[in-house]
KEKE-3310 file (N, C-alpha, C; in steps of 0.2 Angstrom, whole numbers, plus 5000, padded with zeros to 4 digits):
npx = (5411:5422:5433:5447:5455:5468:5473:5463:5463:5472:5467:5463:5453:5456:5462:5473:5478:5471:5466:5463:5455:5453:5447:5436:5423:5423:5424:5412:5404:5407:5403:5389:5385:5388:5380:5367:5368:5367:5377:5385:5390:5392:5387:5390:5387:5386:5399:5411:5423:5436:5435:5436:5424:5420:5430:5429:5417:5420:5429:5421:5412:5421:5424:5412:5411:5421:5416:5419:5419:5416:5422:5416:5416:5432:5443:5452:5451:5449:5437:5440:5431:5420:5417:5426:5425:5431:5443:5443:5456:5462:5459:5458:5452:5437:5422:5407:5392:5386:5375:5383:5395:5390:5387:5400:5410:5422:5425:5438:5441:5440:5447:5446:5432:5431:5439:5431:5419:5425:5428:5416:5407:5415:5418:5423:5415:5409:5409:5401:5389:5385:5383:5374:5365:5361:5349:5339:5324:5317:5319:5329:5328:5328:5340:5357:5375:5384:5393:5411:5428:5429:5418:5420:5433:5428:5420:5429:5437:5428:5425:5437:5437:5432:5434:5431:5419:5410:5415:5421:5434:5432:5419:5403:5395:5382:5381:5389:5381:5369:5372:5379:5368:5360:5368:5370:5357:5356:5366:5365:5372:5385:5394:5398:5398:5383:5371:5354:5344:5339:5339:5346:5349:5354:5344:5333:5337:5337:5323:5317:5323:5317:5303:5290:5289:5277:5272:5280:5292:5300:5300:5315:5316:5306:5306:5310:5323:5330:5336:5326:5325:5320:5324:5338:5341:5339:5348:5362:5376:5376:5372:5382:5392:5389:5382:5383:5388:5375:5365:5349:5344:5334:5324:5322:5318:5305:5297:5288:5297:5296:5290:5284:5282:5288:5291:5284:5295:5306:5322:5339:5356:5365:5357:5351:5362:5365:5354:5355:5365:5358:5351:5341:5345:5359:5360:5353:5350:5365:5379:5384:5374:5365:5366:5357:5349:5353:5357:5364:5374:5381:5387:5397:5404:5410:5418:5427:5433:5439:5449:5464:5472:5481:5475:5474:5463:5453:5460:5462:5448:5446:5454:5448:5436:5439:5440:5427:5421:5410:5401:5388:5389:5398:5390:5381:5389:5398:5400:5390:5397:5409:5405:5402:5414:5421:5415:5419:5430:5434:5436:5429:5416:5414:5415:5404:5393:5396:5394:5381:5376:5379:5369:5359:5366:5364:5372:5379:5380:5379:5379:5380:5374:5361:5346:5344:5333:5332:5345:5343:5333:5341:5349:5339:5335:5345:5341:5329:5334:5341:5333:5321:5308:5296:5295:5307:5315:5310:5313:5327:5330:5324:5332:5344:5342:5340:5352:5359:5353:5357:5370:5371:5366:5376:5386:5402)
npy = (5361:5371:5376:5369:5363:5355:5354:5355:5357:5367:5379:5396:5411:5422:5417:5416:5407:5399:5386:5382:5393:5402:5411:5425:5421:5408:5411:5418:5407:5400:5409:5410:5397:5397:5407:5402:5391:5396:5404:5419:5431:5444:5461:5465:5454:5442:5445:5441:5444:5440:5444:5449:5445:5434:5425:5423:5416:5405:5399:5397:5387:5376:5373:5369:5358:5349:5348:5357:5374:5390:5407:5418:5435:5443:5436:5426:5410:5392:5382:5366:5352:5340:5328:5325:5323:5308:5298:5282:5271:5259:5243:5232:5236:5236:5243:5250:5254:5268:5282:5294:5289:5287:5300:5306:5299:5299:5298:5296:5289:5273:5264:5269:5267:5253:5250:5255:5247:5235:5237:5239:5228:5217:5214:5219:5232:5227:5213:5213:5218:5209:5197:5201:5210:5212:5206:5203:5204:5219:5228:5226:5215:5214:5218:5215:5214:5207:5191:5188:5195:5206:5215:5220:5226:5236:5244:5249:5256:5266:5273:5277:5289:5299:5314:5318:5313:5319:5332:5336:5333:5324:5313:5310:5296:5295:5302:5293:5281:5284:5287:5276:5267:5271:5269:5255:5252:5257:5252:5238:5233:5232:5242:5248:5258:5258:5256:5260:5251:5234:5227:5216:5217:5230:5237:5234:5241:5254:5256:5255:5266:5276:5275:5275:5265:5259:5270:5271:5278:5292:5297:5298:5304:5313:5327:5343:5344:5337:5334:5329:5313:5316:5329:5328:5319:5326:5336:5342:5342:5332:5321:5320:5316:5304:5295:5280:5268:5259:5265:5271:5285:5293:5284:5283:5296:5296:5293:5296:5304:5310:5313:5300:5287:5273:5272:5261:5253:5245:5241:5240:5234:5245:5256:5255:5258:5271:5278:5277:5286:5297:5309:5302:5289:5290:5300:5294:5285:5283:5277:5279:5284:5284:5295:5307:5315:5328:5341:5337:5329:5339:5346:5337:5337:5350:5349:5339:5345:5356:5349:5347:5337:5321:5309:5296:5291:5301:5312:5307:5306:5320:5325:5321:5328:5341:5347:5349:5360:5370:5365:5361:5357:5347:5338:5335:5328:5319:5302:5288:5277:5283:5289:5278:5272:5283:5284:5272:5275:5278:5291:5299:5294:5296:5310:5314:5311:5321:5333:5332:5333:5346:5356:5356:5352:5340:5330:5336:5338:5340:5330:5333:5334:5329:5319:5302:5299:5310:5310:5299:5305:5314:5306:5299:5310:5310:5299:5305:5316:5309:5299:5306:5305:5304:5291:5285:5292:5287:5274:5274:5279:5269:5259:5262:5263:5249:5244:5250:5244:5231:5232:5235:5223:5215:5219:5221)
npz = (5353:5344:5350:5358:5372:5379:5392:5404:5418:5420:5415:5415:5420:5411:5400:5386:5377:5366:5357:5339:5335:5323:5314:5311:5308:5314:5328:5329:5328:5339:5349:5347:5350:5364:5369:5366:5374:5386:5392:5397:5386:5385:5382:5369:5361:5347:5339:5333:5339:5350:5364:5382:5388:5380:5381:5395:5395:5388:5396:5407:5401:5399:5412:5417:5409:5414:5427:5436:5444:5439:5444:5443:5436:5432:5436:5448:5456:5453:5460:5466:5460:5468:5463:5451:5433:5426:5417:5412:5417:5422:5418:5426:5438:5448:5446:5452:5445:5449:5451:5451:5445:5432:5428:5428:5421:5407:5390:5378:5367:5359:5367:5380:5382:5382:5392:5403:5402:5405:5418:5424:5420:5417:5404:5387:5377:5365:5367:5379:5375:5365:5373:5383:5379:5365:5353:5363:5372:5381:5370:5362:5353:5340:5335:5334:5337:5325:5326:5327:5323:5315:5316:5329:5327:5318:5326:5336:5327:5323:5335:5339:5333:5341:5343:5330:5327:5337:5339:5350:5363:5373:5379:5387:5396:5392:5380:5372:5373:5367:5354:5350:5350:5341:5329:5329:5326:5313:5306:5307:5317:5312:5312:5300:5286:5277:5263:5265:5260:5259:5248:5236:5223:5211:5205:5213:5224:5219:5216:5228:5234:5226:5229:5242:5250:5254:5262:5272:5272:5265:5248:5239:5227:5226:5232:5239:5243:5234:5217:5204:5195:5182:5180:5180:5170:5159:5159:5152:5156:5166:5159:5150:5159:5165:5156:5148:5135:5129:5136:5133:5130:5124:5125:5139:5142:5138:5148:5164:5176:5187:5204:5215:5211:5203:5186:5174:5166:5155:5159:5155:5161:5160:5160:5172:5180:5176:5180:5194:5197:5199:5211:5218:5221:5223:5233:5243:5259:5267:5276:5294:5301:5292:5281:5272:5257:5246:5252:5264:5259:5251:5261:5265:5253:5253:5264:5259:5248:5254:5262:5271:5275:5276:5272:5261:5254:5255:5249:5236:5231:5232:5223:5211:5212:5212:5199:5195:5200:5209:5224:5221:5208:5209:5216:5206:5197:5203:5207:5213:5217:5220:5232:5240:5241:5248:5260:5266:5273:5290:5295:5287:5287:5301:5301:5293:5302:5312:5304:5302:5315:5317:5315:5325:5336:5344:5349:5358:5374:5392:5407:5420:5436:5433:5434:5433:5424:5416:5410:5402:5394:5387:5379:5372:5363:5354:5346:5341:5333:5323:5318:5316:5322:5335:5339:5335:5344:5357:5355:5355:5368:5376:5373:5377:5391:5393:5391:5401:5412:5410:5412:5426:5431:5428:5436:5444)
capx = (5414:5429:5439:5450:5460:5469:5475:5458:5465:5476:5463:5462:5448:5458:5468:5474:5480:5465:5467:5458:5450:5457:5444:5430:5417:5423:5423:5405:5400:5407:5399:5382:5384:5389:5374:5362:5369:5366:5383:5385:5395:5393:5382:5392:5384:5390:5403:5417:5429:5438:5436:5437:5418:5420:5435:5427:5412:5423:5432:5415:5410:5426:5424:5406:5412:5425:5413:5422:5414:5419:5422:5412:5421:5437:5449:5451:5453:5444:5435:5440:5425:5421:5417:5428:5425:5437:5444:5445:5463:5464:5454:5457:5448:5430:5418:5400:5389:5382:5373:5389:5399:5387:5388:5407:5415:5423:5428:5442:5442:5437:5450:5443:5425:5432:5441:5425:5415:5428:5428:5409:5404:5420:5419:5423:5408:5406:5407:5396:5383:5383:5381:5369:5360:5359:5344:5335:5319:5311:5320:5335:5326:5329:5346:5363:5382:5386:5400:5417:5432:5428:5414:5424:5437:5424:5418:5435:5439:5424:5425:5443:5436:5427:5434:5428:5412:5407:5418:5424:5439:5429:5411:5400:5392:5375:5383:5391:5376:5364:5374:5380:5362:5357:5372:5368:5351:5356:5371:5364:5377:5391:5398:5401:5393:5380:5365:5348:5340:5341:5338:5352:5350:5354:5338:5329:5338:5334:5316:5316:5324:5312:5296:5289:5289:5270:5271:5285:5298:5299:5303:5321:5315:5300:5307:5313:5330:5333:5335:5322:5327:5318:5328:5345:5342:5338:5354:5368:5382:5374:5372:5389:5397:5386:5379:5388:5385:5369:5359:5344:5342:5328:5319:5321:5315:5298:5293:5287:5302:5294:5285:5287:5279:5293:5288:5284:5300:5311:5329:5345:5360:5368:5352:5350:5368:5364:5349:5358:5369:5354:5350:5336:5349:5366:5360:5349:5353:5372:5384:5383:5367:5361:5366:5352:5348:5358:5361:5369:5380:5385:5392:5403:5408:5414:5423:5432:5436:5444:5453:5471:5475:5485:5472:5475:5457:5450:5464:5460:5442:5446:5458:5443:5431:5441:5439:5420:5419:5407:5398:5382:5391:5401:5384:5378:5394:5401:5397:5388:5403:5414:5403:5403:5422:5423:5412:5422:5435:5431:5437:5424:5410:5413:5414:5397:5389:5398:5391:5373:5375:5381:5363:5355:5370:5360:5377:5383:5376:5381:5374:5381:5369:5355:5344:5344:5328:5334:5350:5340:5330:5346:5351:5334:5335:5349:5337:5324:5337:5344:5327:5316:5301:5296:5296:5314:5317:5308:5317:5334:5329:5322:5337:5350:5340:5341:5360:5361:5351:5361:5377:5370:5365:5383:5391:5407)
capy = (5367:5371:5377:5363:5365:5349:5354:5358:5359:5373:5385:5402:5415:5427:5414:5418:5402:5396:5382:5381:5399:5406:5416:5428:5416:5403:5414:5419:5401:5398:5414:5408:5391:5398:5411:5397:5386:5400:5407:5426:5433:5451:5465:5465:5448:5438:5450:5438:5447:5436:5449:5446:5441:5428:5421:5421:5411:5399:5396:5394:5381:5371:5372:5365:5351:5345:5347:5362:5379:5396:5411:5425:5441:5442:5433:5421:5403:5387:5377:5359:5348:5334:5322:5327:5318:5304:5294:5275:5269:5252:5238:5227:5239:5235:5249:5250:5259:5272:5288:5298:5286:5288:5307:5308:5295:5302:5294:5300:5284:5266:5261:5271:5264:5246:5249:5256:5241:5230:5239:5238:5222:5212:5213:5225:5234:5223:5207:5214:5219:5202:5192:5203:5215:5211:5200:5202:5208:5221:5233:5225:5209:5213:5221:5212:5215:5200:5188:5189:5200:5211:5221:5223:5231:5242:5248:5252:5261:5272:5276:5281:5295:5303:5321:5320:5312:5324:5339:5336:5329:5318:5313:5306:5289:5295:5304:5287:5276:5286:5287:5269:5263:5273:5266:5248:5251:5259:5248:5231:5231:5230:5248:5249:5262:5254:5259:5258:5246:5227:5223:5213:5220:5237:5239:5234:5247:5260:5256:5256:5274:5280:5274:5277:5258:5259:5275:5270:5282:5297:5296:5302:5308:5318:5332:5350:5342:5333:5335:5323:5310:5320:5335:5326:5316:5332:5340:5340:5340:5326:5316:5319:5313:5298:5291:5275:5264:5255:5269:5273:5291:5295:5280:5285:5302:5295:5291:5301:5302:5315:5310:5294:5281:5271:5271:5254:5254:5240:5244:5236:5236:5251:5261:5255:5261:5278:5281:5277:5292:5303:5310:5297:5284:5293:5303:5290:5284:5280:5279:5276:5286:5285:5302:5307:5321:5332:5346:5334:5327:5345:5348:5333:5339:5355:5346:5336:5350:5360:5345:5348:5332:5317:5303:5295:5290:5308:5316:5304:5309:5327:5327:5320:5332:5348:5349:5350:5367:5371:5359:5359:5354:5341:5334:5332:5324:5314:5295:5285:5273:5287:5290:5272:5272:5288:5282:5267:5278:5280:5298:5302:5292:5300:5317:5314:5312:5327:5338:5331:5336:5354:5360:5356:5350:5335:5326:5340:5339:5338:5326:5335:5335:5327:5313:5296:5299:5316:5308:5295:5309:5317:5301:5298:5315:5308:5295:5309:5320:5305:5296:5311:5304:5302:5283:5284:5295:5283:5268:5275:5280:5263:5254:5265:5260:5242:5243:5252:5239:5225:5234:5234:5216:5212:5223:5217)
capz = (5352:5340:5355:5361:5376:5382:5399:5407:5425:5420:5413:5420:5417:5406:5396:5379:5372:5363:5350:5334:5334:5318:5310:5314:5308:5319:5334:5330:5329:5346:5353:5346:5354:5371:5371:5366:5380:5393:5395:5396:5381:5386:5378:5362:5358:5343:5335:5330:5343:5355:5370:5388:5390:5376:5385:5401:5394:5386:5403:5411:5398:5401:5419:5418:5406:5419:5434:5441:5444:5438:5450:5441:5436:5427:5439:5454:5456:5452:5465:5463:5460:5472:5458:5445:5428:5425:5411:5414:5416:5425:5416:5431:5443:5448:5447:5453:5441:5452:5447:5451:5440:5426:5427:5428:5417:5401:5385:5373:5362:5360:5373:5386:5382:5383:5399:5407:5402:5408:5425:5426:5418:5416:5396:5383:5375:5360:5370:5384:5371:5362:5378:5388:5377:5358:5352:5369:5374:5377:5365:5357:5351:5332:5334:5337:5334:5323:5329:5323:5325:5310:5319:5335:5324:5315:5332:5338:5322:5323:5342:5340:5330:5345:5342:5324:5328:5342:5339:5357:5365:5377:5379:5393:5395:5388:5373:5369:5372:5363:5347:5348:5349:5334:5324:5329:5322:5306:5302:5308:5322:5309:5312:5293:5282:5272:5261:5269:5258:5260:5242:5234:5216:5211:5202:5218:5229:5216:5216:5235:5236:5223:5231:5249:5254:5257:5266:5278:5271:5260:5241:5238:5221:5226:5237:5237:5245:5229:5210:5202:5189:5176:5180:5179:5164:5154:5161:5147:5160:5170:5154:5148:5164:5167:5151:5145:5129:5131:5139:5128:5133:5121:5127:5146:5142:5137:5154:5169:5181:5193:5209:5219:5208:5198:5179:5171:5161:5155:5159:5155:5167:5159:5162:5180:5183:5174:5184:5201:5197:5201:5218:5221:5224:5225:5240:5248:5265:5267:5282:5301:5303:5285:5278:5266:5254:5243:5256:5268:5255:5249:5267:5265:5248:5255:5269:5255:5244:5259:5266:5271:5279:5272:5271:5254:5251:5254:5244:5229:5229:5232:5216:5206:5212:5211:5192:5193:5202:5216:5228:5218:5202:5211:5218:5200:5193:5207:5206:5219:5218:5224:5239:5244:5242:5252:5266:5270:5277:5296:5296:5283:5290:5307:5299:5291:5309:5315:5300:5303:5322:5318:5314:5331:5341:5348:5352:5363:5381:5399:5411:5426:5440:5430:5436:5428:5419:5412:5406:5397:5389:5382:5375:5367:5359:5348:5341:5338:5328:5318:5315:5314:5324:5342:5339:5335:5351:5362:5354:5358:5375:5380:5372:5382:5398:5393:5391:5408:5417:5409:5415:5433:5433:5427:5440:5447)
cpx = (5421:5434:5441:5456:5462:5470:5469:5460:5469:5473:5463:5457:5450:5463:5467:5476:5475:5467:5462:5453:5454:5454:5438:5424:5417:5422:5415:5401:5401:5403:5391:5381:5384:5382:5368:5362:5368:5372:5383:5391:5396:5388:5384:5389:5389:5393:5409:5424:5430:5440:5436:5430:5418:5424:5433:5421:5415:5426:5426:5412:5414:5425:5418:5407:5416:5422:5416:5417:5418:5419:5418:5417:5426:5443:5447:5453:5447:5443:5436:5434:5426:5421:5419:5428:5431:5437:5446:5453:5465:5459:5453:5453:5441:5427:5411:5397:5384:5380:5379:5394:5397:5388:5395:5412:5415:5427:5432:5442:5439:5440:5447:5436:5426:5434:5435:5421:5418:5428:5421:5405:5409:5421:5420:5416:5405:5404:5402:5389:5381:5380:5376:5364:5357:5354:5340:5330:5320:5313:5325:5334:5328:5336:5352:5369:5384:5393:5405:5421:5431:5424:5416:5429:5434:5422:5423:5437:5435:5424:5432:5443:5432:5428:5431:5421:5408:5409:5420:5429:5437:5422:5409:5397:5386:5376:5385:5385:5370:5366:5376:5374:5359:5362:5371:5362:5352:5361:5370:5369:5384:5396:5402:5396:5390:5374:5359:5344:5343:5341:5345:5354:5350:5348:5333:5330:5336:5327:5314:5317:5319:5305:5296:5288:5282:5269:5275:5291:5296:5303:5309:5321:5310:5301:5311:5321:5333:5332:5332:5326:5326:5322:5335:5346:5341:5344:5360:5374:5381:5375:5379:5394:5395:5384:5385:5385:5380:5363:5355:5341:5335:5322:5317:5317:5307:5294:5293:5292:5302:5290:5289:5285:5284:5289:5288:5288:5304:5318:5334:5350:5363:5363:5351:5356:5367:5360:5351:5363:5365:5353:5346:5340:5356:5366:5354:5353:5360:5376:5382:5377:5363:5360:5361:5351:5354:5361:5366:5375:5384:5389:5398:5407:5412:5419:5429:5436:5441:5448:5460:5475:5479:5482:5472:5468:5453:5453:5463:5453:5442:5449:5453:5438:5432:5439:5432:5418:5416:5403:5392:5384:5394:5395:5381:5383:5398:5397:5395:5393:5408:5412:5403:5410:5424:5421:5415:5428:5432:5431:5431:5417:5408:5411:5407:5392:5390:5394:5383:5372:5376:5375:5360:5360:5367:5365:5380:5379:5380:5376:5376:5375:5362:5353:5344:5339:5330:5340:5348:5336:5335:5348:5346:5333:5340:5345:5332:5328:5340:5338:5321:5309:5302:5297:5303:5317:5316:5312:5324:5334:5328:5328:5343:5348:5341:5348:5362:5359:5355:5368:5376:5370:5372:5388:5396:5408)
cpy = (5366:5372:5371:5365:5358:5349:5358:5361:5366:5380:5390:5407:5419:5424:5416:5413:5397:5392:5382:5387:5403:5411:5419:5424:5411:5405:5416:5413:5399:5403:5412:5402:5393:5402:5406:5392:5390:5403:5415:5428:5440:5455:5466:5459:5445:5443:5447:5441:5443:5441:5445:5442:5435:5423:5418:5415:5405:5395:5393:5387:5375:5369:5367:5358:5347:5344:5352:5368:5386:5401:5417:5430:5439:5438:5428:5414:5398:5383:5370:5355:5342:5328:5324:5321:5315:5300:5287:5274:5262:5247:5233:5229:5237:5241:5248:5255:5263:5278:5293:5296:5288:5295:5309:5305:5299:5298:5298:5295:5278:5263:5263:5268:5257:5245:5250:5250:5235:5231:5237:5232:5216:5210:5219:5227:5229:5216:5207:5214:5212:5197:5194:5207:5213:5205:5199:5207:5213:5225:5231:5218:5208:5216:5217:5215:5208:5197:5189:5195:5207:5217:5224:5228:5237:5247:5252:5258:5267:5276:5279:5287:5300:5311:5323:5319:5317:5331:5341:5332:5323:5318:5309:5300:5290:5298:5297:5282:5278:5285:5280:5265:5265:5270:5259:5247:5252:5255:5240:5229:5230:5236:5249:5253:5258:5258:5256:5253:5239:5223:5221:5216:5227:5240:5239:5239:5253:5261:5258:5264:5278:5280:5276:5271:5258:5264:5275:5275:5287:5295:5300:5305:5314:5323:5338:5349:5338:5335:5329:5320:5314:5326:5333:5323:5320:5337:5338:5338:5334:5320:5314:5315:5306:5293:5286:5271:5259:5259:5272:5280:5293:5291:5282:5291:5302:5294:5297:5300:5308:5311:5304:5287:5279:5269:5263:5254:5247:5242:5238:5238:5243:5257:5261:5259:5269:5281:5281:5283:5298:5303:5305:5291:5286:5296:5300:5289:5280:5282:5276:5278:5287:5293:5302:5314:5325:5338:5343:5332:5333:5347:5344:5335:5345:5353:5343:5341:5355:5356:5346:5343:5327:5310:5302:5294:5297:5312:5313:5307:5317:5329:5326:5325:5339:5351:5351:5357:5367:5365:5357:5355:5347:5336:5331:5327:5319:5307:5292:5280:5277:5288:5284:5271:5276:5286:5276:5269:5281:5287:5302:5300:5295:5307:5319:5315:5318:5333:5338:5334:5343:5358:5361:5354:5345:5330:5329:5341:5337:5334:5328:5337:5333:5320:5308:5297:5305:5314:5303:5299:5312:5312:5299:5304:5314:5304:5300:5313:5316:5302:5300:5310:5303:5295:5282:5287:5290:5276:5268:5275:5273:5258:5256:5262:5253:5240:5244:5247:5233:5226:5233:5227:5212:5215:5218:5218)
cpz = (5348:5345:5358:5365:5380:5389:5403:5414:5425:5417:5418:5416:5411:5401:5389:5374:5370:5357:5346:5333:5329:5314:5313:5314:5313:5326:5335:5331:5336:5351:5353:5350:5361:5373:5371:5372:5387:5396:5393:5392:5381:5381:5371:5358:5353:5338:5332:5334:5349:5361:5376:5390:5386:5380:5391:5400:5392:5392:5407:5408:5400:5408:5421:5415:5410:5426:5439:5441:5443:5444:5449:5441:5431:5430:5444:5452:5455:5458:5463:5465:5465:5468:5451:5439:5427:5419:5414:5412:5417:5423:5421:5437:5443:5450:5447:5449:5445:5448:5446:5445:5433:5424:5425:5423:5410:5396:5380:5367:5364:5366:5379:5387:5385:5390:5404:5408:5405:5416:5428:5425:5417:5408:5393:5380:5370:5363:5375:5380:5368:5367:5382:5385:5370:5357:5358:5370:5380:5371:5360:5354:5343:5330:5337:5334:5332:5326:5324:5325:5321:5313:5325:5332:5321:5321:5335:5334:5322:5330:5344:5336:5334:5344:5335:5324:5331:5341:5346:5359:5369:5377:5385:5391:5390:5381:5369:5368:5368:5356:5345:5347:5343:5328:5324:5325:5315:5302:5303:5313:5319:5310:5306:5289:5277:5269:5265:5267:5258:5253:5239:5227:5216:5209:5208:5223:5226:5217:5224:5237:5232:5226:5239:5253:5258:5263:5272:5278:5265:5253:5241:5231:5221:5232:5235:5239:5239:5222:5207:5196:5183:5175:5177:5172:5158:5155:5156:5151:5163:5165:5152:5153:5166:5162:5148:5139:5132:5134:5133:5131:5130:5124:5135:5146:5141:5143:5159:5175:5187:5198:5212:5216:5202:5192:5178:5165:5161:5154:5159:5160:5166:5161:5169:5183:5182:5179:5192:5202:5199:5208:5221:5224:5227:5232:5244:5254:5265:5273:5289:5303:5297:5283:5272:5264:5252:5248:5261:5265:5253:5255:5267:5259:5250:5260:5264:5251:5248:5263:5265:5274:5274:5271:5263:5250:5250:5249:5237:5227:5228:5225:5211:5206:5211:5204:5191:5195:5209:5218:5224:5211:5204:5213:5212:5197:5196:5206:5212:5221:5222:5231:5243:5246:5248:5259:5270:5274:5284:5297:5293:5286:5297:5306:5297:5297:5312:5311:5301:5310:5322:5318:5321:5337:5346:5351:5358:5369:5387:5403:5419:5430:5438:5434:5431:5422:5414:5408:5400:5391:5384:5377:5369:5362:5353:5343:5338:5332:5322:5314:5313:5317:5332:5344:5340:5342:5356:5362:5357:5365:5379:5379:5376:5389:5398:5394:5398:5413:5416:5412:5423:5435:5432:5431:5444:5454)
residu = (MET:LYS:THR:ILE:TYR:THR:TYR:TYR:PRO:ASN:LEU:ARG:PRO:GLY:TYR:SER:ASP:ILE:ALA:GLU:LEU:ASN:THR:LYS:ASN:GLU:ILE:LYS:GLU:ILE:GLN:THR:TYR:LEU:ARG:GLN:ALA:GLY:PHE:ASN:ILE:GLY:ASN:ALA:GLY:VAL:ASP:GLY:ILE:LEU:GLY:LYS:ASN:THR:LYS:ARG:ALA:ILE:TYR:GLU:PHE:PHE:MET:LYS:GLU:ILE:GLY:GLY:SER:GLY:THR:GLY:GLY:GLY:GLY:GLY:THR:THR:THR:PRO:PRO:ASN:ASN:ARG:PRO:THR:THR:PRO:THR:ASN:PRO:GLY:ALA:LYS:VAL:LYS:LEU:THR:LEU:ASP:VAL:MET:ARG:ASN:VAL:ARG:PHE:ARG:ASN:SER:ASN:ASP:ILE:ASN:ILE:PHE:PHE:GLN:GLN:THR:THR:GLY:GLN:ASP:PHE:VAL:ASP:PHE:PHE:ARG:SER:LYS:VAL:GLY:GLY:ARG:ASN:PRO:TYR:TRP:LYS:LYS:ARG:LYS:ILE:PRO:SER:GLY:ILE:THR:TYR:LYS:LYS:ASN:PHE:ASN:ASN:ILE:PHE:ASN:GLN:ILE:PRO:VAL:LEU:TYR:GLY:GLU:GLN:SER:ILE:ASN:LEU:PHE:GLN:PHE:LEU:GLY:LEU:VAL:SER:ALA:MET:ILE:ASN:GLU:THR:GLY:GLY:LYS:PHE:LYS:PRO:ILE:ARG:GLU:SER:ASN:TRP:VAL:SER:LEU:LEU:GLY:ARG:LEU:LYS:TYR:ALA:TYR:GLY:THR:ASN:GLY:GLY:LYS:LYS:LYS:SER:TYR:ASN:ASP:SER:LYS:SER:ALA:LYS:SER:VAL:HIS:GLN:LEU:ILE:HIS:ASP:PRO:ASP:PHE:VAL:ARG:ALA:HIS:LYS:THR:PRO:GLY:VAL:ARG:LEU:SER:TYR:LEU:ARG:LYS:PHE:ASN:TRP:ARG:GLY:SER:THR:PHE:PRO:LYS:VAL:SER:LEU:ASN:ASP:ALA:GLU:VAL:GLU:PHE:LEU:CYS:GLN:CYS:ASP:VAL:TYR:LYS:PHE:SER:GLY:LEU:GLY:LEU:ILE:GLN:THR:THR:TRP:ARG:PRO:ALA:TYR:LYS:ARG:ILE:ILE:ASN:TYR:VAL:LEU:ASN:TYR:ARG:GLY:THR:ASN:PRO:ARG:ILE:ASN:ASN:VAL:LYS:MET:ASN:TRP:ARG:ILE:HIS:GLY:ASN:ALA:ASP:LYS:VAL:ALA:ASP:LEU:SER:LYS:TYR:GLN:GLU:TRP:GLU:TYR:LEU:PHE:GLN:GLU:PRO:GLU:VAL:ALA:SER:LYS:ALA:VAL:PHE:LEU:HIS:ASN:GLN:ARG:SER:ARG:TYR:LEU:SER:PHE:SER:VAL:SER:GLY:LEU:SER:TYR:GLN:ARG:MET:LEU:ASP:LYS:ALA:GLY:ASN:ILE:GLY:TYR:ARG:ILE:GLY:GLY:THR:LYS:ARG:ALA:ARG:ASP:LYS:VAL:ARG:ASN:ARG:VAL:ASP:GLN:ILE:ILE:GLN:ALA:MET:LYS:ARG:SER:GLY:ARG)
# end
């Protein structure tokens, strides 16, 4: 939710001090979310008005998030929960991984995560994963976090962005394990935004993006979510922005650049570079969860164009893009190098995850009162929403279970 209230214990049913609700559209977004989540927002429904019913629903939402219970009606007091969600504070404490602990622990940043893993396993998350999970059967055999301090720093940088990643101030254990499992899979455990192809050469990566890899993936050229190479190399604005000396435009236009079969064409380096500025490569999988397709990148464009922060990397790109006009034109005229530069900023890489999550809110769920199997199901749904298949769902679910079992075996 956009609504952020730091001091949850002080909430009251009719409170008026709501942070970050500034526009009617934002209030409508909150109302829609609350109604879909089963909270009563009153007969007026989604009207963009912050009335007493909406305030009450927000109050009930936060009470559920922290394990409390609302009172019903417009006033009263909060019943203190027996198992209030807690944030780890003492790395020297020993904590047994019980069902209640799994339900109630909350993380605000990487430090909270690492303290919890110290408490339950005697190691921070990365060291625990390396020594007890990565490279091991049955489900993590092919995935590891490489050795070296760099990847631990990358992990900490990313999970210090929890409010940006999730749109929440704190998360539960299964929100963390589901997403971190997907990230390890998509980044090879490096926690660094990368392109999805393993090809070393730019031409090899272009051909991979263009084709279907033997039916294992979709062509990023042949989709309603992309402008084809054919369309773009016949667009005067695109050509003007990206054509460099050495590009034989008339030669390239002789070939069929529609569909998913890469033409039998002889390309020089300048032409490979030119073609990589098309959607097929520029908007292929990139990032912590492999952001793909023009619509997903356009959401990031709008975020950058409306950015009001002080991050120099984001502001540099914003300054370059503002001259292009609207998001669709920026998508045409931006360069893939700008995207790779932009995604190296943890704030942007994390925001891309959040924007992907906005459509179905698969990262936003409570585990209060759930059985262990249902908590695994929630984590597995993260895999489904990111990978798009039941196989991806089951993989994340099983991998989260393997992590939990390893934590129990390492119990202090």
